[in-house]
C-alpha positions in Angstrom: -38.9 -28.4 -46.4 -38.6 -27.4 -42.9 -34.9 -25.7 -44.2 -36.9 -24.0 -46.8 -39.9 -22.5 -44.7 -37.4 -21.0 -42.1 -35.2 -20.1 -45.1 -38.1 -18.5 -47.0 -39.1 -16.6 -43.3 -35.7 -15.0 -42.7 -35.8 -13.4 -46.6 -39.2 -12.3 -46.2 -38.4 -10.7 -43.0 -35.7 -8.9 -44.7 -37.5 -7.2 -47.1 -40.9 -7.1 -44.7 -38.2 -4.6 -42.8 -37.1 -2.4 -45.1 -40.9 -2.2 -47.0 -41.8 -0.7 -43.1 -38.7 1.4 -43.3 -39.4 3.0 -46.3 -43.2 3.4 -45.8 -42.4 5.3 -42.9 -40.0 7.5 -44.3 -42.3 7.5 -48.1 -45.9 6.8 -46.5 -47.8 4.6 -48.7 -46.9 6.7 -52.2 -46.9 3.6 -54.4 -50.8 3.5 -53.8 -51.2 5.9 -56.9 -48.7 3.6 -59.1 -51.1 1.8 -62.2 -50.2 -2.0 -62.4 -48.0 -1.6 -65.8 -45.7 1.2 -63.7 -44.7 -1.4 -61.0 -44.1 -4.4 -63.7 -41.8 -2.0 -65.4 -40.1 -1.4 -62.1 -39.7 -4.6 -61.4 -38.7 -5.8 -64.9 -35.9 -2.9 -64.9 -34.6 -4.6 -61.7 -34.7 -8.1 -63.1 -33.3 -6.2 -66.4 -30.2 -4.9 -64.0 -29.5 -8.5 -62.2 -29.4 -10.0 -65.5 -27.2 -7.6 -66.5 -24.7 -8.1 -63.2 -24.5 -11.7 -63.9 -23.5 -10.7 -67.3 -21.1 -8.1 -67.4 -17.4 -8.2 -66.0 -17.5 -4.4 -64.7 -19.7 -2.7 -62.8 -20.5 1.0 -62.1 -23.0 1.4 -59.6 -22.0 -0.8 -56.3 -24.9 -2.2 -55.8 -25.3 -6.1 -56.5 -28.3 -8.7 -56.7 -29.5 -8.9 -53.1 -31.1 -5.5 -53.1 -32.4 -6.0 -56.3 -33.9 -9.0 -56.0 -35.6 -7.8 -52.5 -36.8 -5.3 -54.6 -38.8 -7.6 -56.8 -39.9 -9.1 -54.2 -41.5 -5.6 -52.6 -42.9 -3.9 -55.6 -44.3 -8.1 -56.7 -46.2 -8.0 -53.4 -47.2 -3.6 -53.9 -48.5 -5.3 -57.4 -50.5 -7.8 -55.6 -52.3 -4.9 -53.1 -53.0 -3.1 -55.8 -54.2 -6.1 -57.4 -56.9 -6.5 -55.0 -57.5 -2.9 -54.1 -57.5 -1.0 -57.0 -55.1 2.0 -57.3 -55.6 5.1 -55.5 -55.7 8.5 -56.6 -53.8 9.6 -53.4 -52.0 7.1 -50.2 -55.2 5.9 -49.1 -53.3 3.3 -46.6 -51.6 3.6 -42.9 -48.6 1.9 -42.5 -49.9 -0.4 -40.1 -53.1 -1.5 -42.9 -50.0 -1.8 -45.7 -48.1 -4.3 -43.6 -51.4 -6.2 -42.6 -52.1 -6.5 -46.8 -48.5 -7.7 -47.1 -48.0 -10.0 -44.8 -51.4 -11.2 -46.4 -49.9 -11.6 -49.6 -46.7 -13.3 -48.3 -48.8 -15.6 -46.9 -50.9 -16.9 -49.6 -47.8 -16.9 -51.8 -45.9 -18.6 -49.3 -48.4 -21.2 -49.4 -48.4 -21.6 -53.1 -44.5 -22.3 -52.6 -44.8 -24.8 -49.7 -47.7 -26.7 -52.4 -45.6 -26.5 -55.3 -42.3 -27.5 -53.7 -43.9 -30.5 -52.5 -45.3 -31.3 -56.2 -41.7 -30.5 -57.6 -39.5 -32.0 -55.4 -37.7 -29.0 -54.5 -36.3 -28.5 -57.7 -35.2 -24.9 -57.2 -32.4 -26.2 -55.5 -30.7 -27.0 -58.3 -31.1 -24.4 -60.5 -28.5 -21.4 -60.9 -30.1 -18.0 -59.8 -29.2 -16.9 -63.4 -31.8 -19.4 -64.8 -34.4 -18.0 -61.8 -33.5 -14.4 -63.0 -34.1 -15.7 -66.6 -37.8 -17.1 -65.4 -38.4 -13.9 -63.4 -38.2 -11.9 -66.7 -40.0 -14.5 -68.4 -43.0 -14.2 -66.2 -42.6 -10.4 -66.7 -42.8 -10.6 -70.6 -45.9 -12.6 -69.8 -47.4 -10.0 -67.5 -46.6 -7.4 -69.8 -48.7 -9.0 -72.8 -51.6 -10.2 -70.4 -51.4 -6.2 -69.5 -51.7 -5.4 -73.2 -54.7 -7.5 -73.4 -56.5 -5.8 -70.9 -56.1 -8.6 -68.3 -57.9 -11.0 -70.8 -56.3 -15.0 -71.2 -57.6 -17.8 -73.1 -56.0 -20.6 -70.8 -52.9 -19.0 -68.8 -53.1 -18.2 -65.4 -53.9 -14.8 -64.8 -51.4 -11.8 -63.7 -51.7 -12.4 -59.5 -50.0 -16.2 -60.4 -48.0 -14.5 -62.0 -46.7 -12.0 -59.5 -46.5 -14.8 -57.2 -44.3 -16.9 -58.9 -42.3 -13.6 -59.6 -41.7 -13.6 -55.4 -41.0 -16.8 -55.0 -38.2 -17.0 -57.8 -36.6 -14.1 -56.1 -36.8 -15.8 -52.7 -35.2 -18.7 -53.7 -32.2 -16.7 -55.8 -31.8 -14.9 -52.3 -31.6 -18.1 -50.2 -28.8 -19.3 -53.3 -26.9 -16.4 -52.5 -27.2 -16.3 -48.8 -25.9 -19.6 -48.6 -23.1 -18.4 -51.2 -22.0 -16.0 -48.7 
C-alpha cells in the first residue's frame, strides 16, 4: 500500500502542476461549465484513449498519458462544481482553485486507500484497457444520472462516480509509468 500511496501522489503531482499552469494561463474559466459539459469532456478523452488502444494508426501525436491526466483534472473540476455550483463568470482566484483541488484529491485518495484495503490492490492485475472501459462505464452512469436530474433509486451519486473515475485514471497512469 505504501508504494501505491507514493505512486498515487506522484501522478497527482503531475496533474496538479498542469492544472496550476493552466489556471495561471486561463484563470478559472472552467467555473462556467455545467456538469454535463464536464462529463462530455471527460467522455471525449476516454473515447480517445479507447481509440488509441484499438487503432493501429494515430493521426495526432499525443498518447494515452495526457488524456488520462485530462480525465483526472476535469473530474476534479466536476467535483468542485458539485460542491460550489456553476458560476456565471470565473469567480475563483488561482490559490482558491488549488485549495479546492487539493481538498478533492485528499477525499478521493482516502476513498482509494479504503477500497484498496478491501480489494487487496486488485487493480494491479488489471489491464489499462480494462481501466479505460471502467471509466467509460462510470461516465455512462453519470450521464444517465444527469439525465435523471440527479435522482437515483439505489445507486451511488455522481460524486462517487467521479471519484472512481479519478482513481481508475490514476491506476492507469501508474501502470503506464511502470511500463516506460
